[in-house]
Structure formats: C-alpha cells, structure tokens
LOLO-763919 format. One line per 4 residues: number of its first residue (from 1); their letters; for each residue z, y, x of N, C-alpha, C, CB. Coordinates in steps of 0.02 Angstrom, whole numbers, plus 50000, padded with zeros to 5 digits. Glycine has a CB too. Layout:
BEGIN
NUM> A> Z/Y/X/Z/Y/X/Z/Y/X/Z/Y/X  ... $
This chain:
BEGIN
1> MVHG> 50000/49941/50042/50000/50000/50000/50000/50062/50045/50061/50000/49952  49963/50114/50027/49958/50175/50066/49987/50233/50027/49885/50189/50087  50032/50270/50057/50062/50331/50028/50047/50388/50076/50140/50323/50016  49998/50429/50059/49979/50483/50105/49951/50453/50168/50039/50530/50120 $
5> NIVT> 49982/50468/50224/49960/50442/50289/50001/50382/50310/49964/50496/50341  50046/50359/50268/50092/50305/50288/50073/50241/50252/50165/50324/50272  50064/50188/50290/50049/50122/50262/50115/50086/50252/50001/50081/50309  50127/50062/50191/50188/50026/50177/50172/49955/50154/50230/50062/50124 $
9> HPPA> 50220/49913/50161/50214/49844/50140/50266/49833/50084/50224/49793/50199  50261/49778/50047/50310/49766/49995/50381/49773/50022/50300/49696/49964  50426/49800/49982/50494/49811/50007/50528/49746/50030/50537/49843/49953  50560/49751/50087/50598/49695/50113/50672/49709/50101/50583/49683/50189 $
13> EITP> 50709/49658/50089/50780/49666/50080/50811/49685/50147/50814/49601/50052  50849/49739/50148/50882/49761/50209/50951/49730/50210/50885/49839/50215  50961/49688/50258/51025/49654/50265/51058/49679/50330/51017/49576/50267  51121/49664/50340/51153/49685/50402/51116/49661/50464/51225/49660/50404 $
17> KRRT> 51081/49605/50459/51045/49579/50517/50980/49617/50529/51029/49504/50508  50951/49647/50476/50888/49683/50483/50902/49758/50481/50838/49663/50426  50905/49788/50540/50921/49859/50545/50862/49901/50570/50980/49870/50591  50802/49871/50573/50742/49908/50593/50686/49893/50544/50721/49890/50665 $
21> VQIE> 50636/49936/50544/50576/49925/50504/50516/49938/50550/50574/49972/50441  50460/49907/50533/50398/49920/50569/50353/49961/50524/50363/49853/50591  50329/50017/50550/50286/50061/50510/50224/50080/50551/50324/50123/50487  50174/50105/50516/50116/50135/50549/50112/50206/50521/50050/50094/50535 $
25> ISVD> 50102/50254/50566/50101/50325/50546/50043/50359/50581/50169/50360/50563  50013/50407/50548/49956/50442/50579/49981/50486/50637/49919/50485/50526  49937/50499/50684/49953/50542/50740/49971/50612/50715/49894/50545/50790  49935/50636/50665/49949/50703/50638/50019/50707/50608/49898/50721/50584 $
29> SLER> 50039/50656/50572/50107/50656/50542/50160/50651/50597/50115/50598/50493  50148/50610/50647/50196/50603/50701/50202/50669/50740/50174/50546/50749  50146/50701/50752/50147/50765/50787/50187/50817/50747/50075/50790/50799  50176/50819/50682/50213/50866/50639/50289/50854/50644/50189/50860/50566 $
33> LFLN> 50309/50790/50643/50380/50774/50648/50409/50796/50714/50391/50699/50638  50372/50785/50769/50395/50807/50835/50400/50883/50839/50347/50781/50890  50348/50918/50816/50347/50991/50819/50402/51022/50778/50280/51017/50796  50419/50991/50722/50473/51017/50679/50542/50995/50701/50461/50995/50608 $
37> GQLC> 50546/50955/50755/50610/50931/50779/50642/50880/50734/50656/50989/50788  50603/50848/50691/50630/50800/50644/50632/50729/50672/50589/50800/50581  50600/50718/50728/50598/50652/50758/50596/50659/50834/50537/50611/50733  50631/50616/50867/50633/50614/50940/50607/50546/50963/50705/50628/50968 $
41> AAEF> 50566/50544/51015/50538/50481/51039/50591/50431/51060/50490/50494/51097  50650/50454/51077/50704/50409/51097/50731/50370/51038/50761/50449/51129  50711/50388/50977/50736/50355/50917/50695/50294/50896/50737/50404/50860  50641/50280/50931/50599/50222/50913/50565/50192/50974/50546/50242/50862 $
45> SCLD> 50536/50134/50966/50499/50100/51019/50426/50092/50999/50531/50031/51034  50382/50100/51047/50311/50088/51035/50296/50014/51045/50266/50132/51083  50251/49988/51004/50237/49917/51006/50178/49899/51050/50224/49892/50937  50142/49949/51076/50087/49934/51123/50077/49994/51169/50022/49918/51084 $
49> VESK> 50040/49982/51223/50029/50033/51275/49992/50094/51247/49991/50003/51333  49942/50083/51206/49903/50138/51179/49948/50185/51137/49845/50112/51136  49991/50156/51098/50038/50196/51057/50086/50234/51101/50076/50151/51008  50111/50201/51153/50158/50234/51199/50126/50294/51233/50183/50184/51252 $
53> QAVQ> 50064/50287/51254/50028/50342/51286/50018/50400/51237/49961/50319/51314  50001/50384/51176/49991/50436/51125/50056/50473/51111/49964/50405/51059  50112/50436/51107/50177/50466/51094/50197/50511/51153/50231/50412/51082  50185/50488/51214/50201/50528/51273/50163/50595/51271/50185/50490/51338 $
57> KLCL> 50099/50591/51254/50058/50652/51250/50084/50698/51195/49984/50633/51236  50101/50670/51137/50127/50711/51083/50193/50744/51102/50137/50669/51020  50236/50708/51138/50300/50735/51160/50289/50794/51208/50343/50681/51194  50244/50785/51255/50229/50839/51302/50202/50900/51266/50179/50815/51356 $
61> NACV> 50157/50888/51219/50129/50944/51180/50183/50980/51140/50074/50919/51133  50230/50942/51112/50285/50972/51074/50330/51014/51120/50326/50918/51038  50342/50989/51180/50383/51026/51228/50349/51092/51248/50397/50984/51291  50285/51088/51263/50247/51148/51280/50249/51198/51223/50173/51130/51298 $
65> HRLQ> 50239/51174/51163/50240/51217/51103/50307/51252/51097/50225/51176/51040  50361/51215/51106/50428/51245/51099/50441/51296/51154/50482/51191/51102  50419/51281/51216/50428/51329/51271/50388/51393/51259/50406/51297/51338  50328/51387/51235/50287/51446/51220/50317/51486/51163/50215/51425/51203 $
69> KAQ> 50345/51452/51115/50375/51485/51057/50439/51523/51079/50393/51434/51002  50475/51497/51129/50537/51528/51151/50525/51591/51192/50577/51477/51192  50466/51600/51217/50452/51659/51260/50437/51721/51220/50394/51645/51306 $
C-alpha cells in the first residue's frame, strides 16, 4: 500500500520483541525530515550501501544548509 511517498505493508503486531520497523521512504521526504531537524541519521540503519551513501549526502547537505542559515 502506498501513502504519499511512503510504501507501507499490512500492519504487523508490535510486541516487546519487535521494536523496529522496515520502511521505504523517498529521498525528497528524507531530505525534508533532515532539513527540518525531525530526523537524525543516528536514529536508523541503512540496509544497503547505496542507501547509506544517499543518507550521508543528505546529512552533509542538511549541515551545509543549517550553517548557511546561521550566518
């Protein structure tokens, strides 16, 4: 099932043993969350190298944006 840019799967029961979820999110949505300070890369793990590289680039861009905004 797709909601906006987020792909969801049928709801899974969240039990004490299951404290994580796997999601897929668009680069644009992830960038928006980083730029707004709503998400930090330390809060999640990337599941493949390509995703990790994209997240690193988005984090650097968010840092540059914040530094430019602070000046």
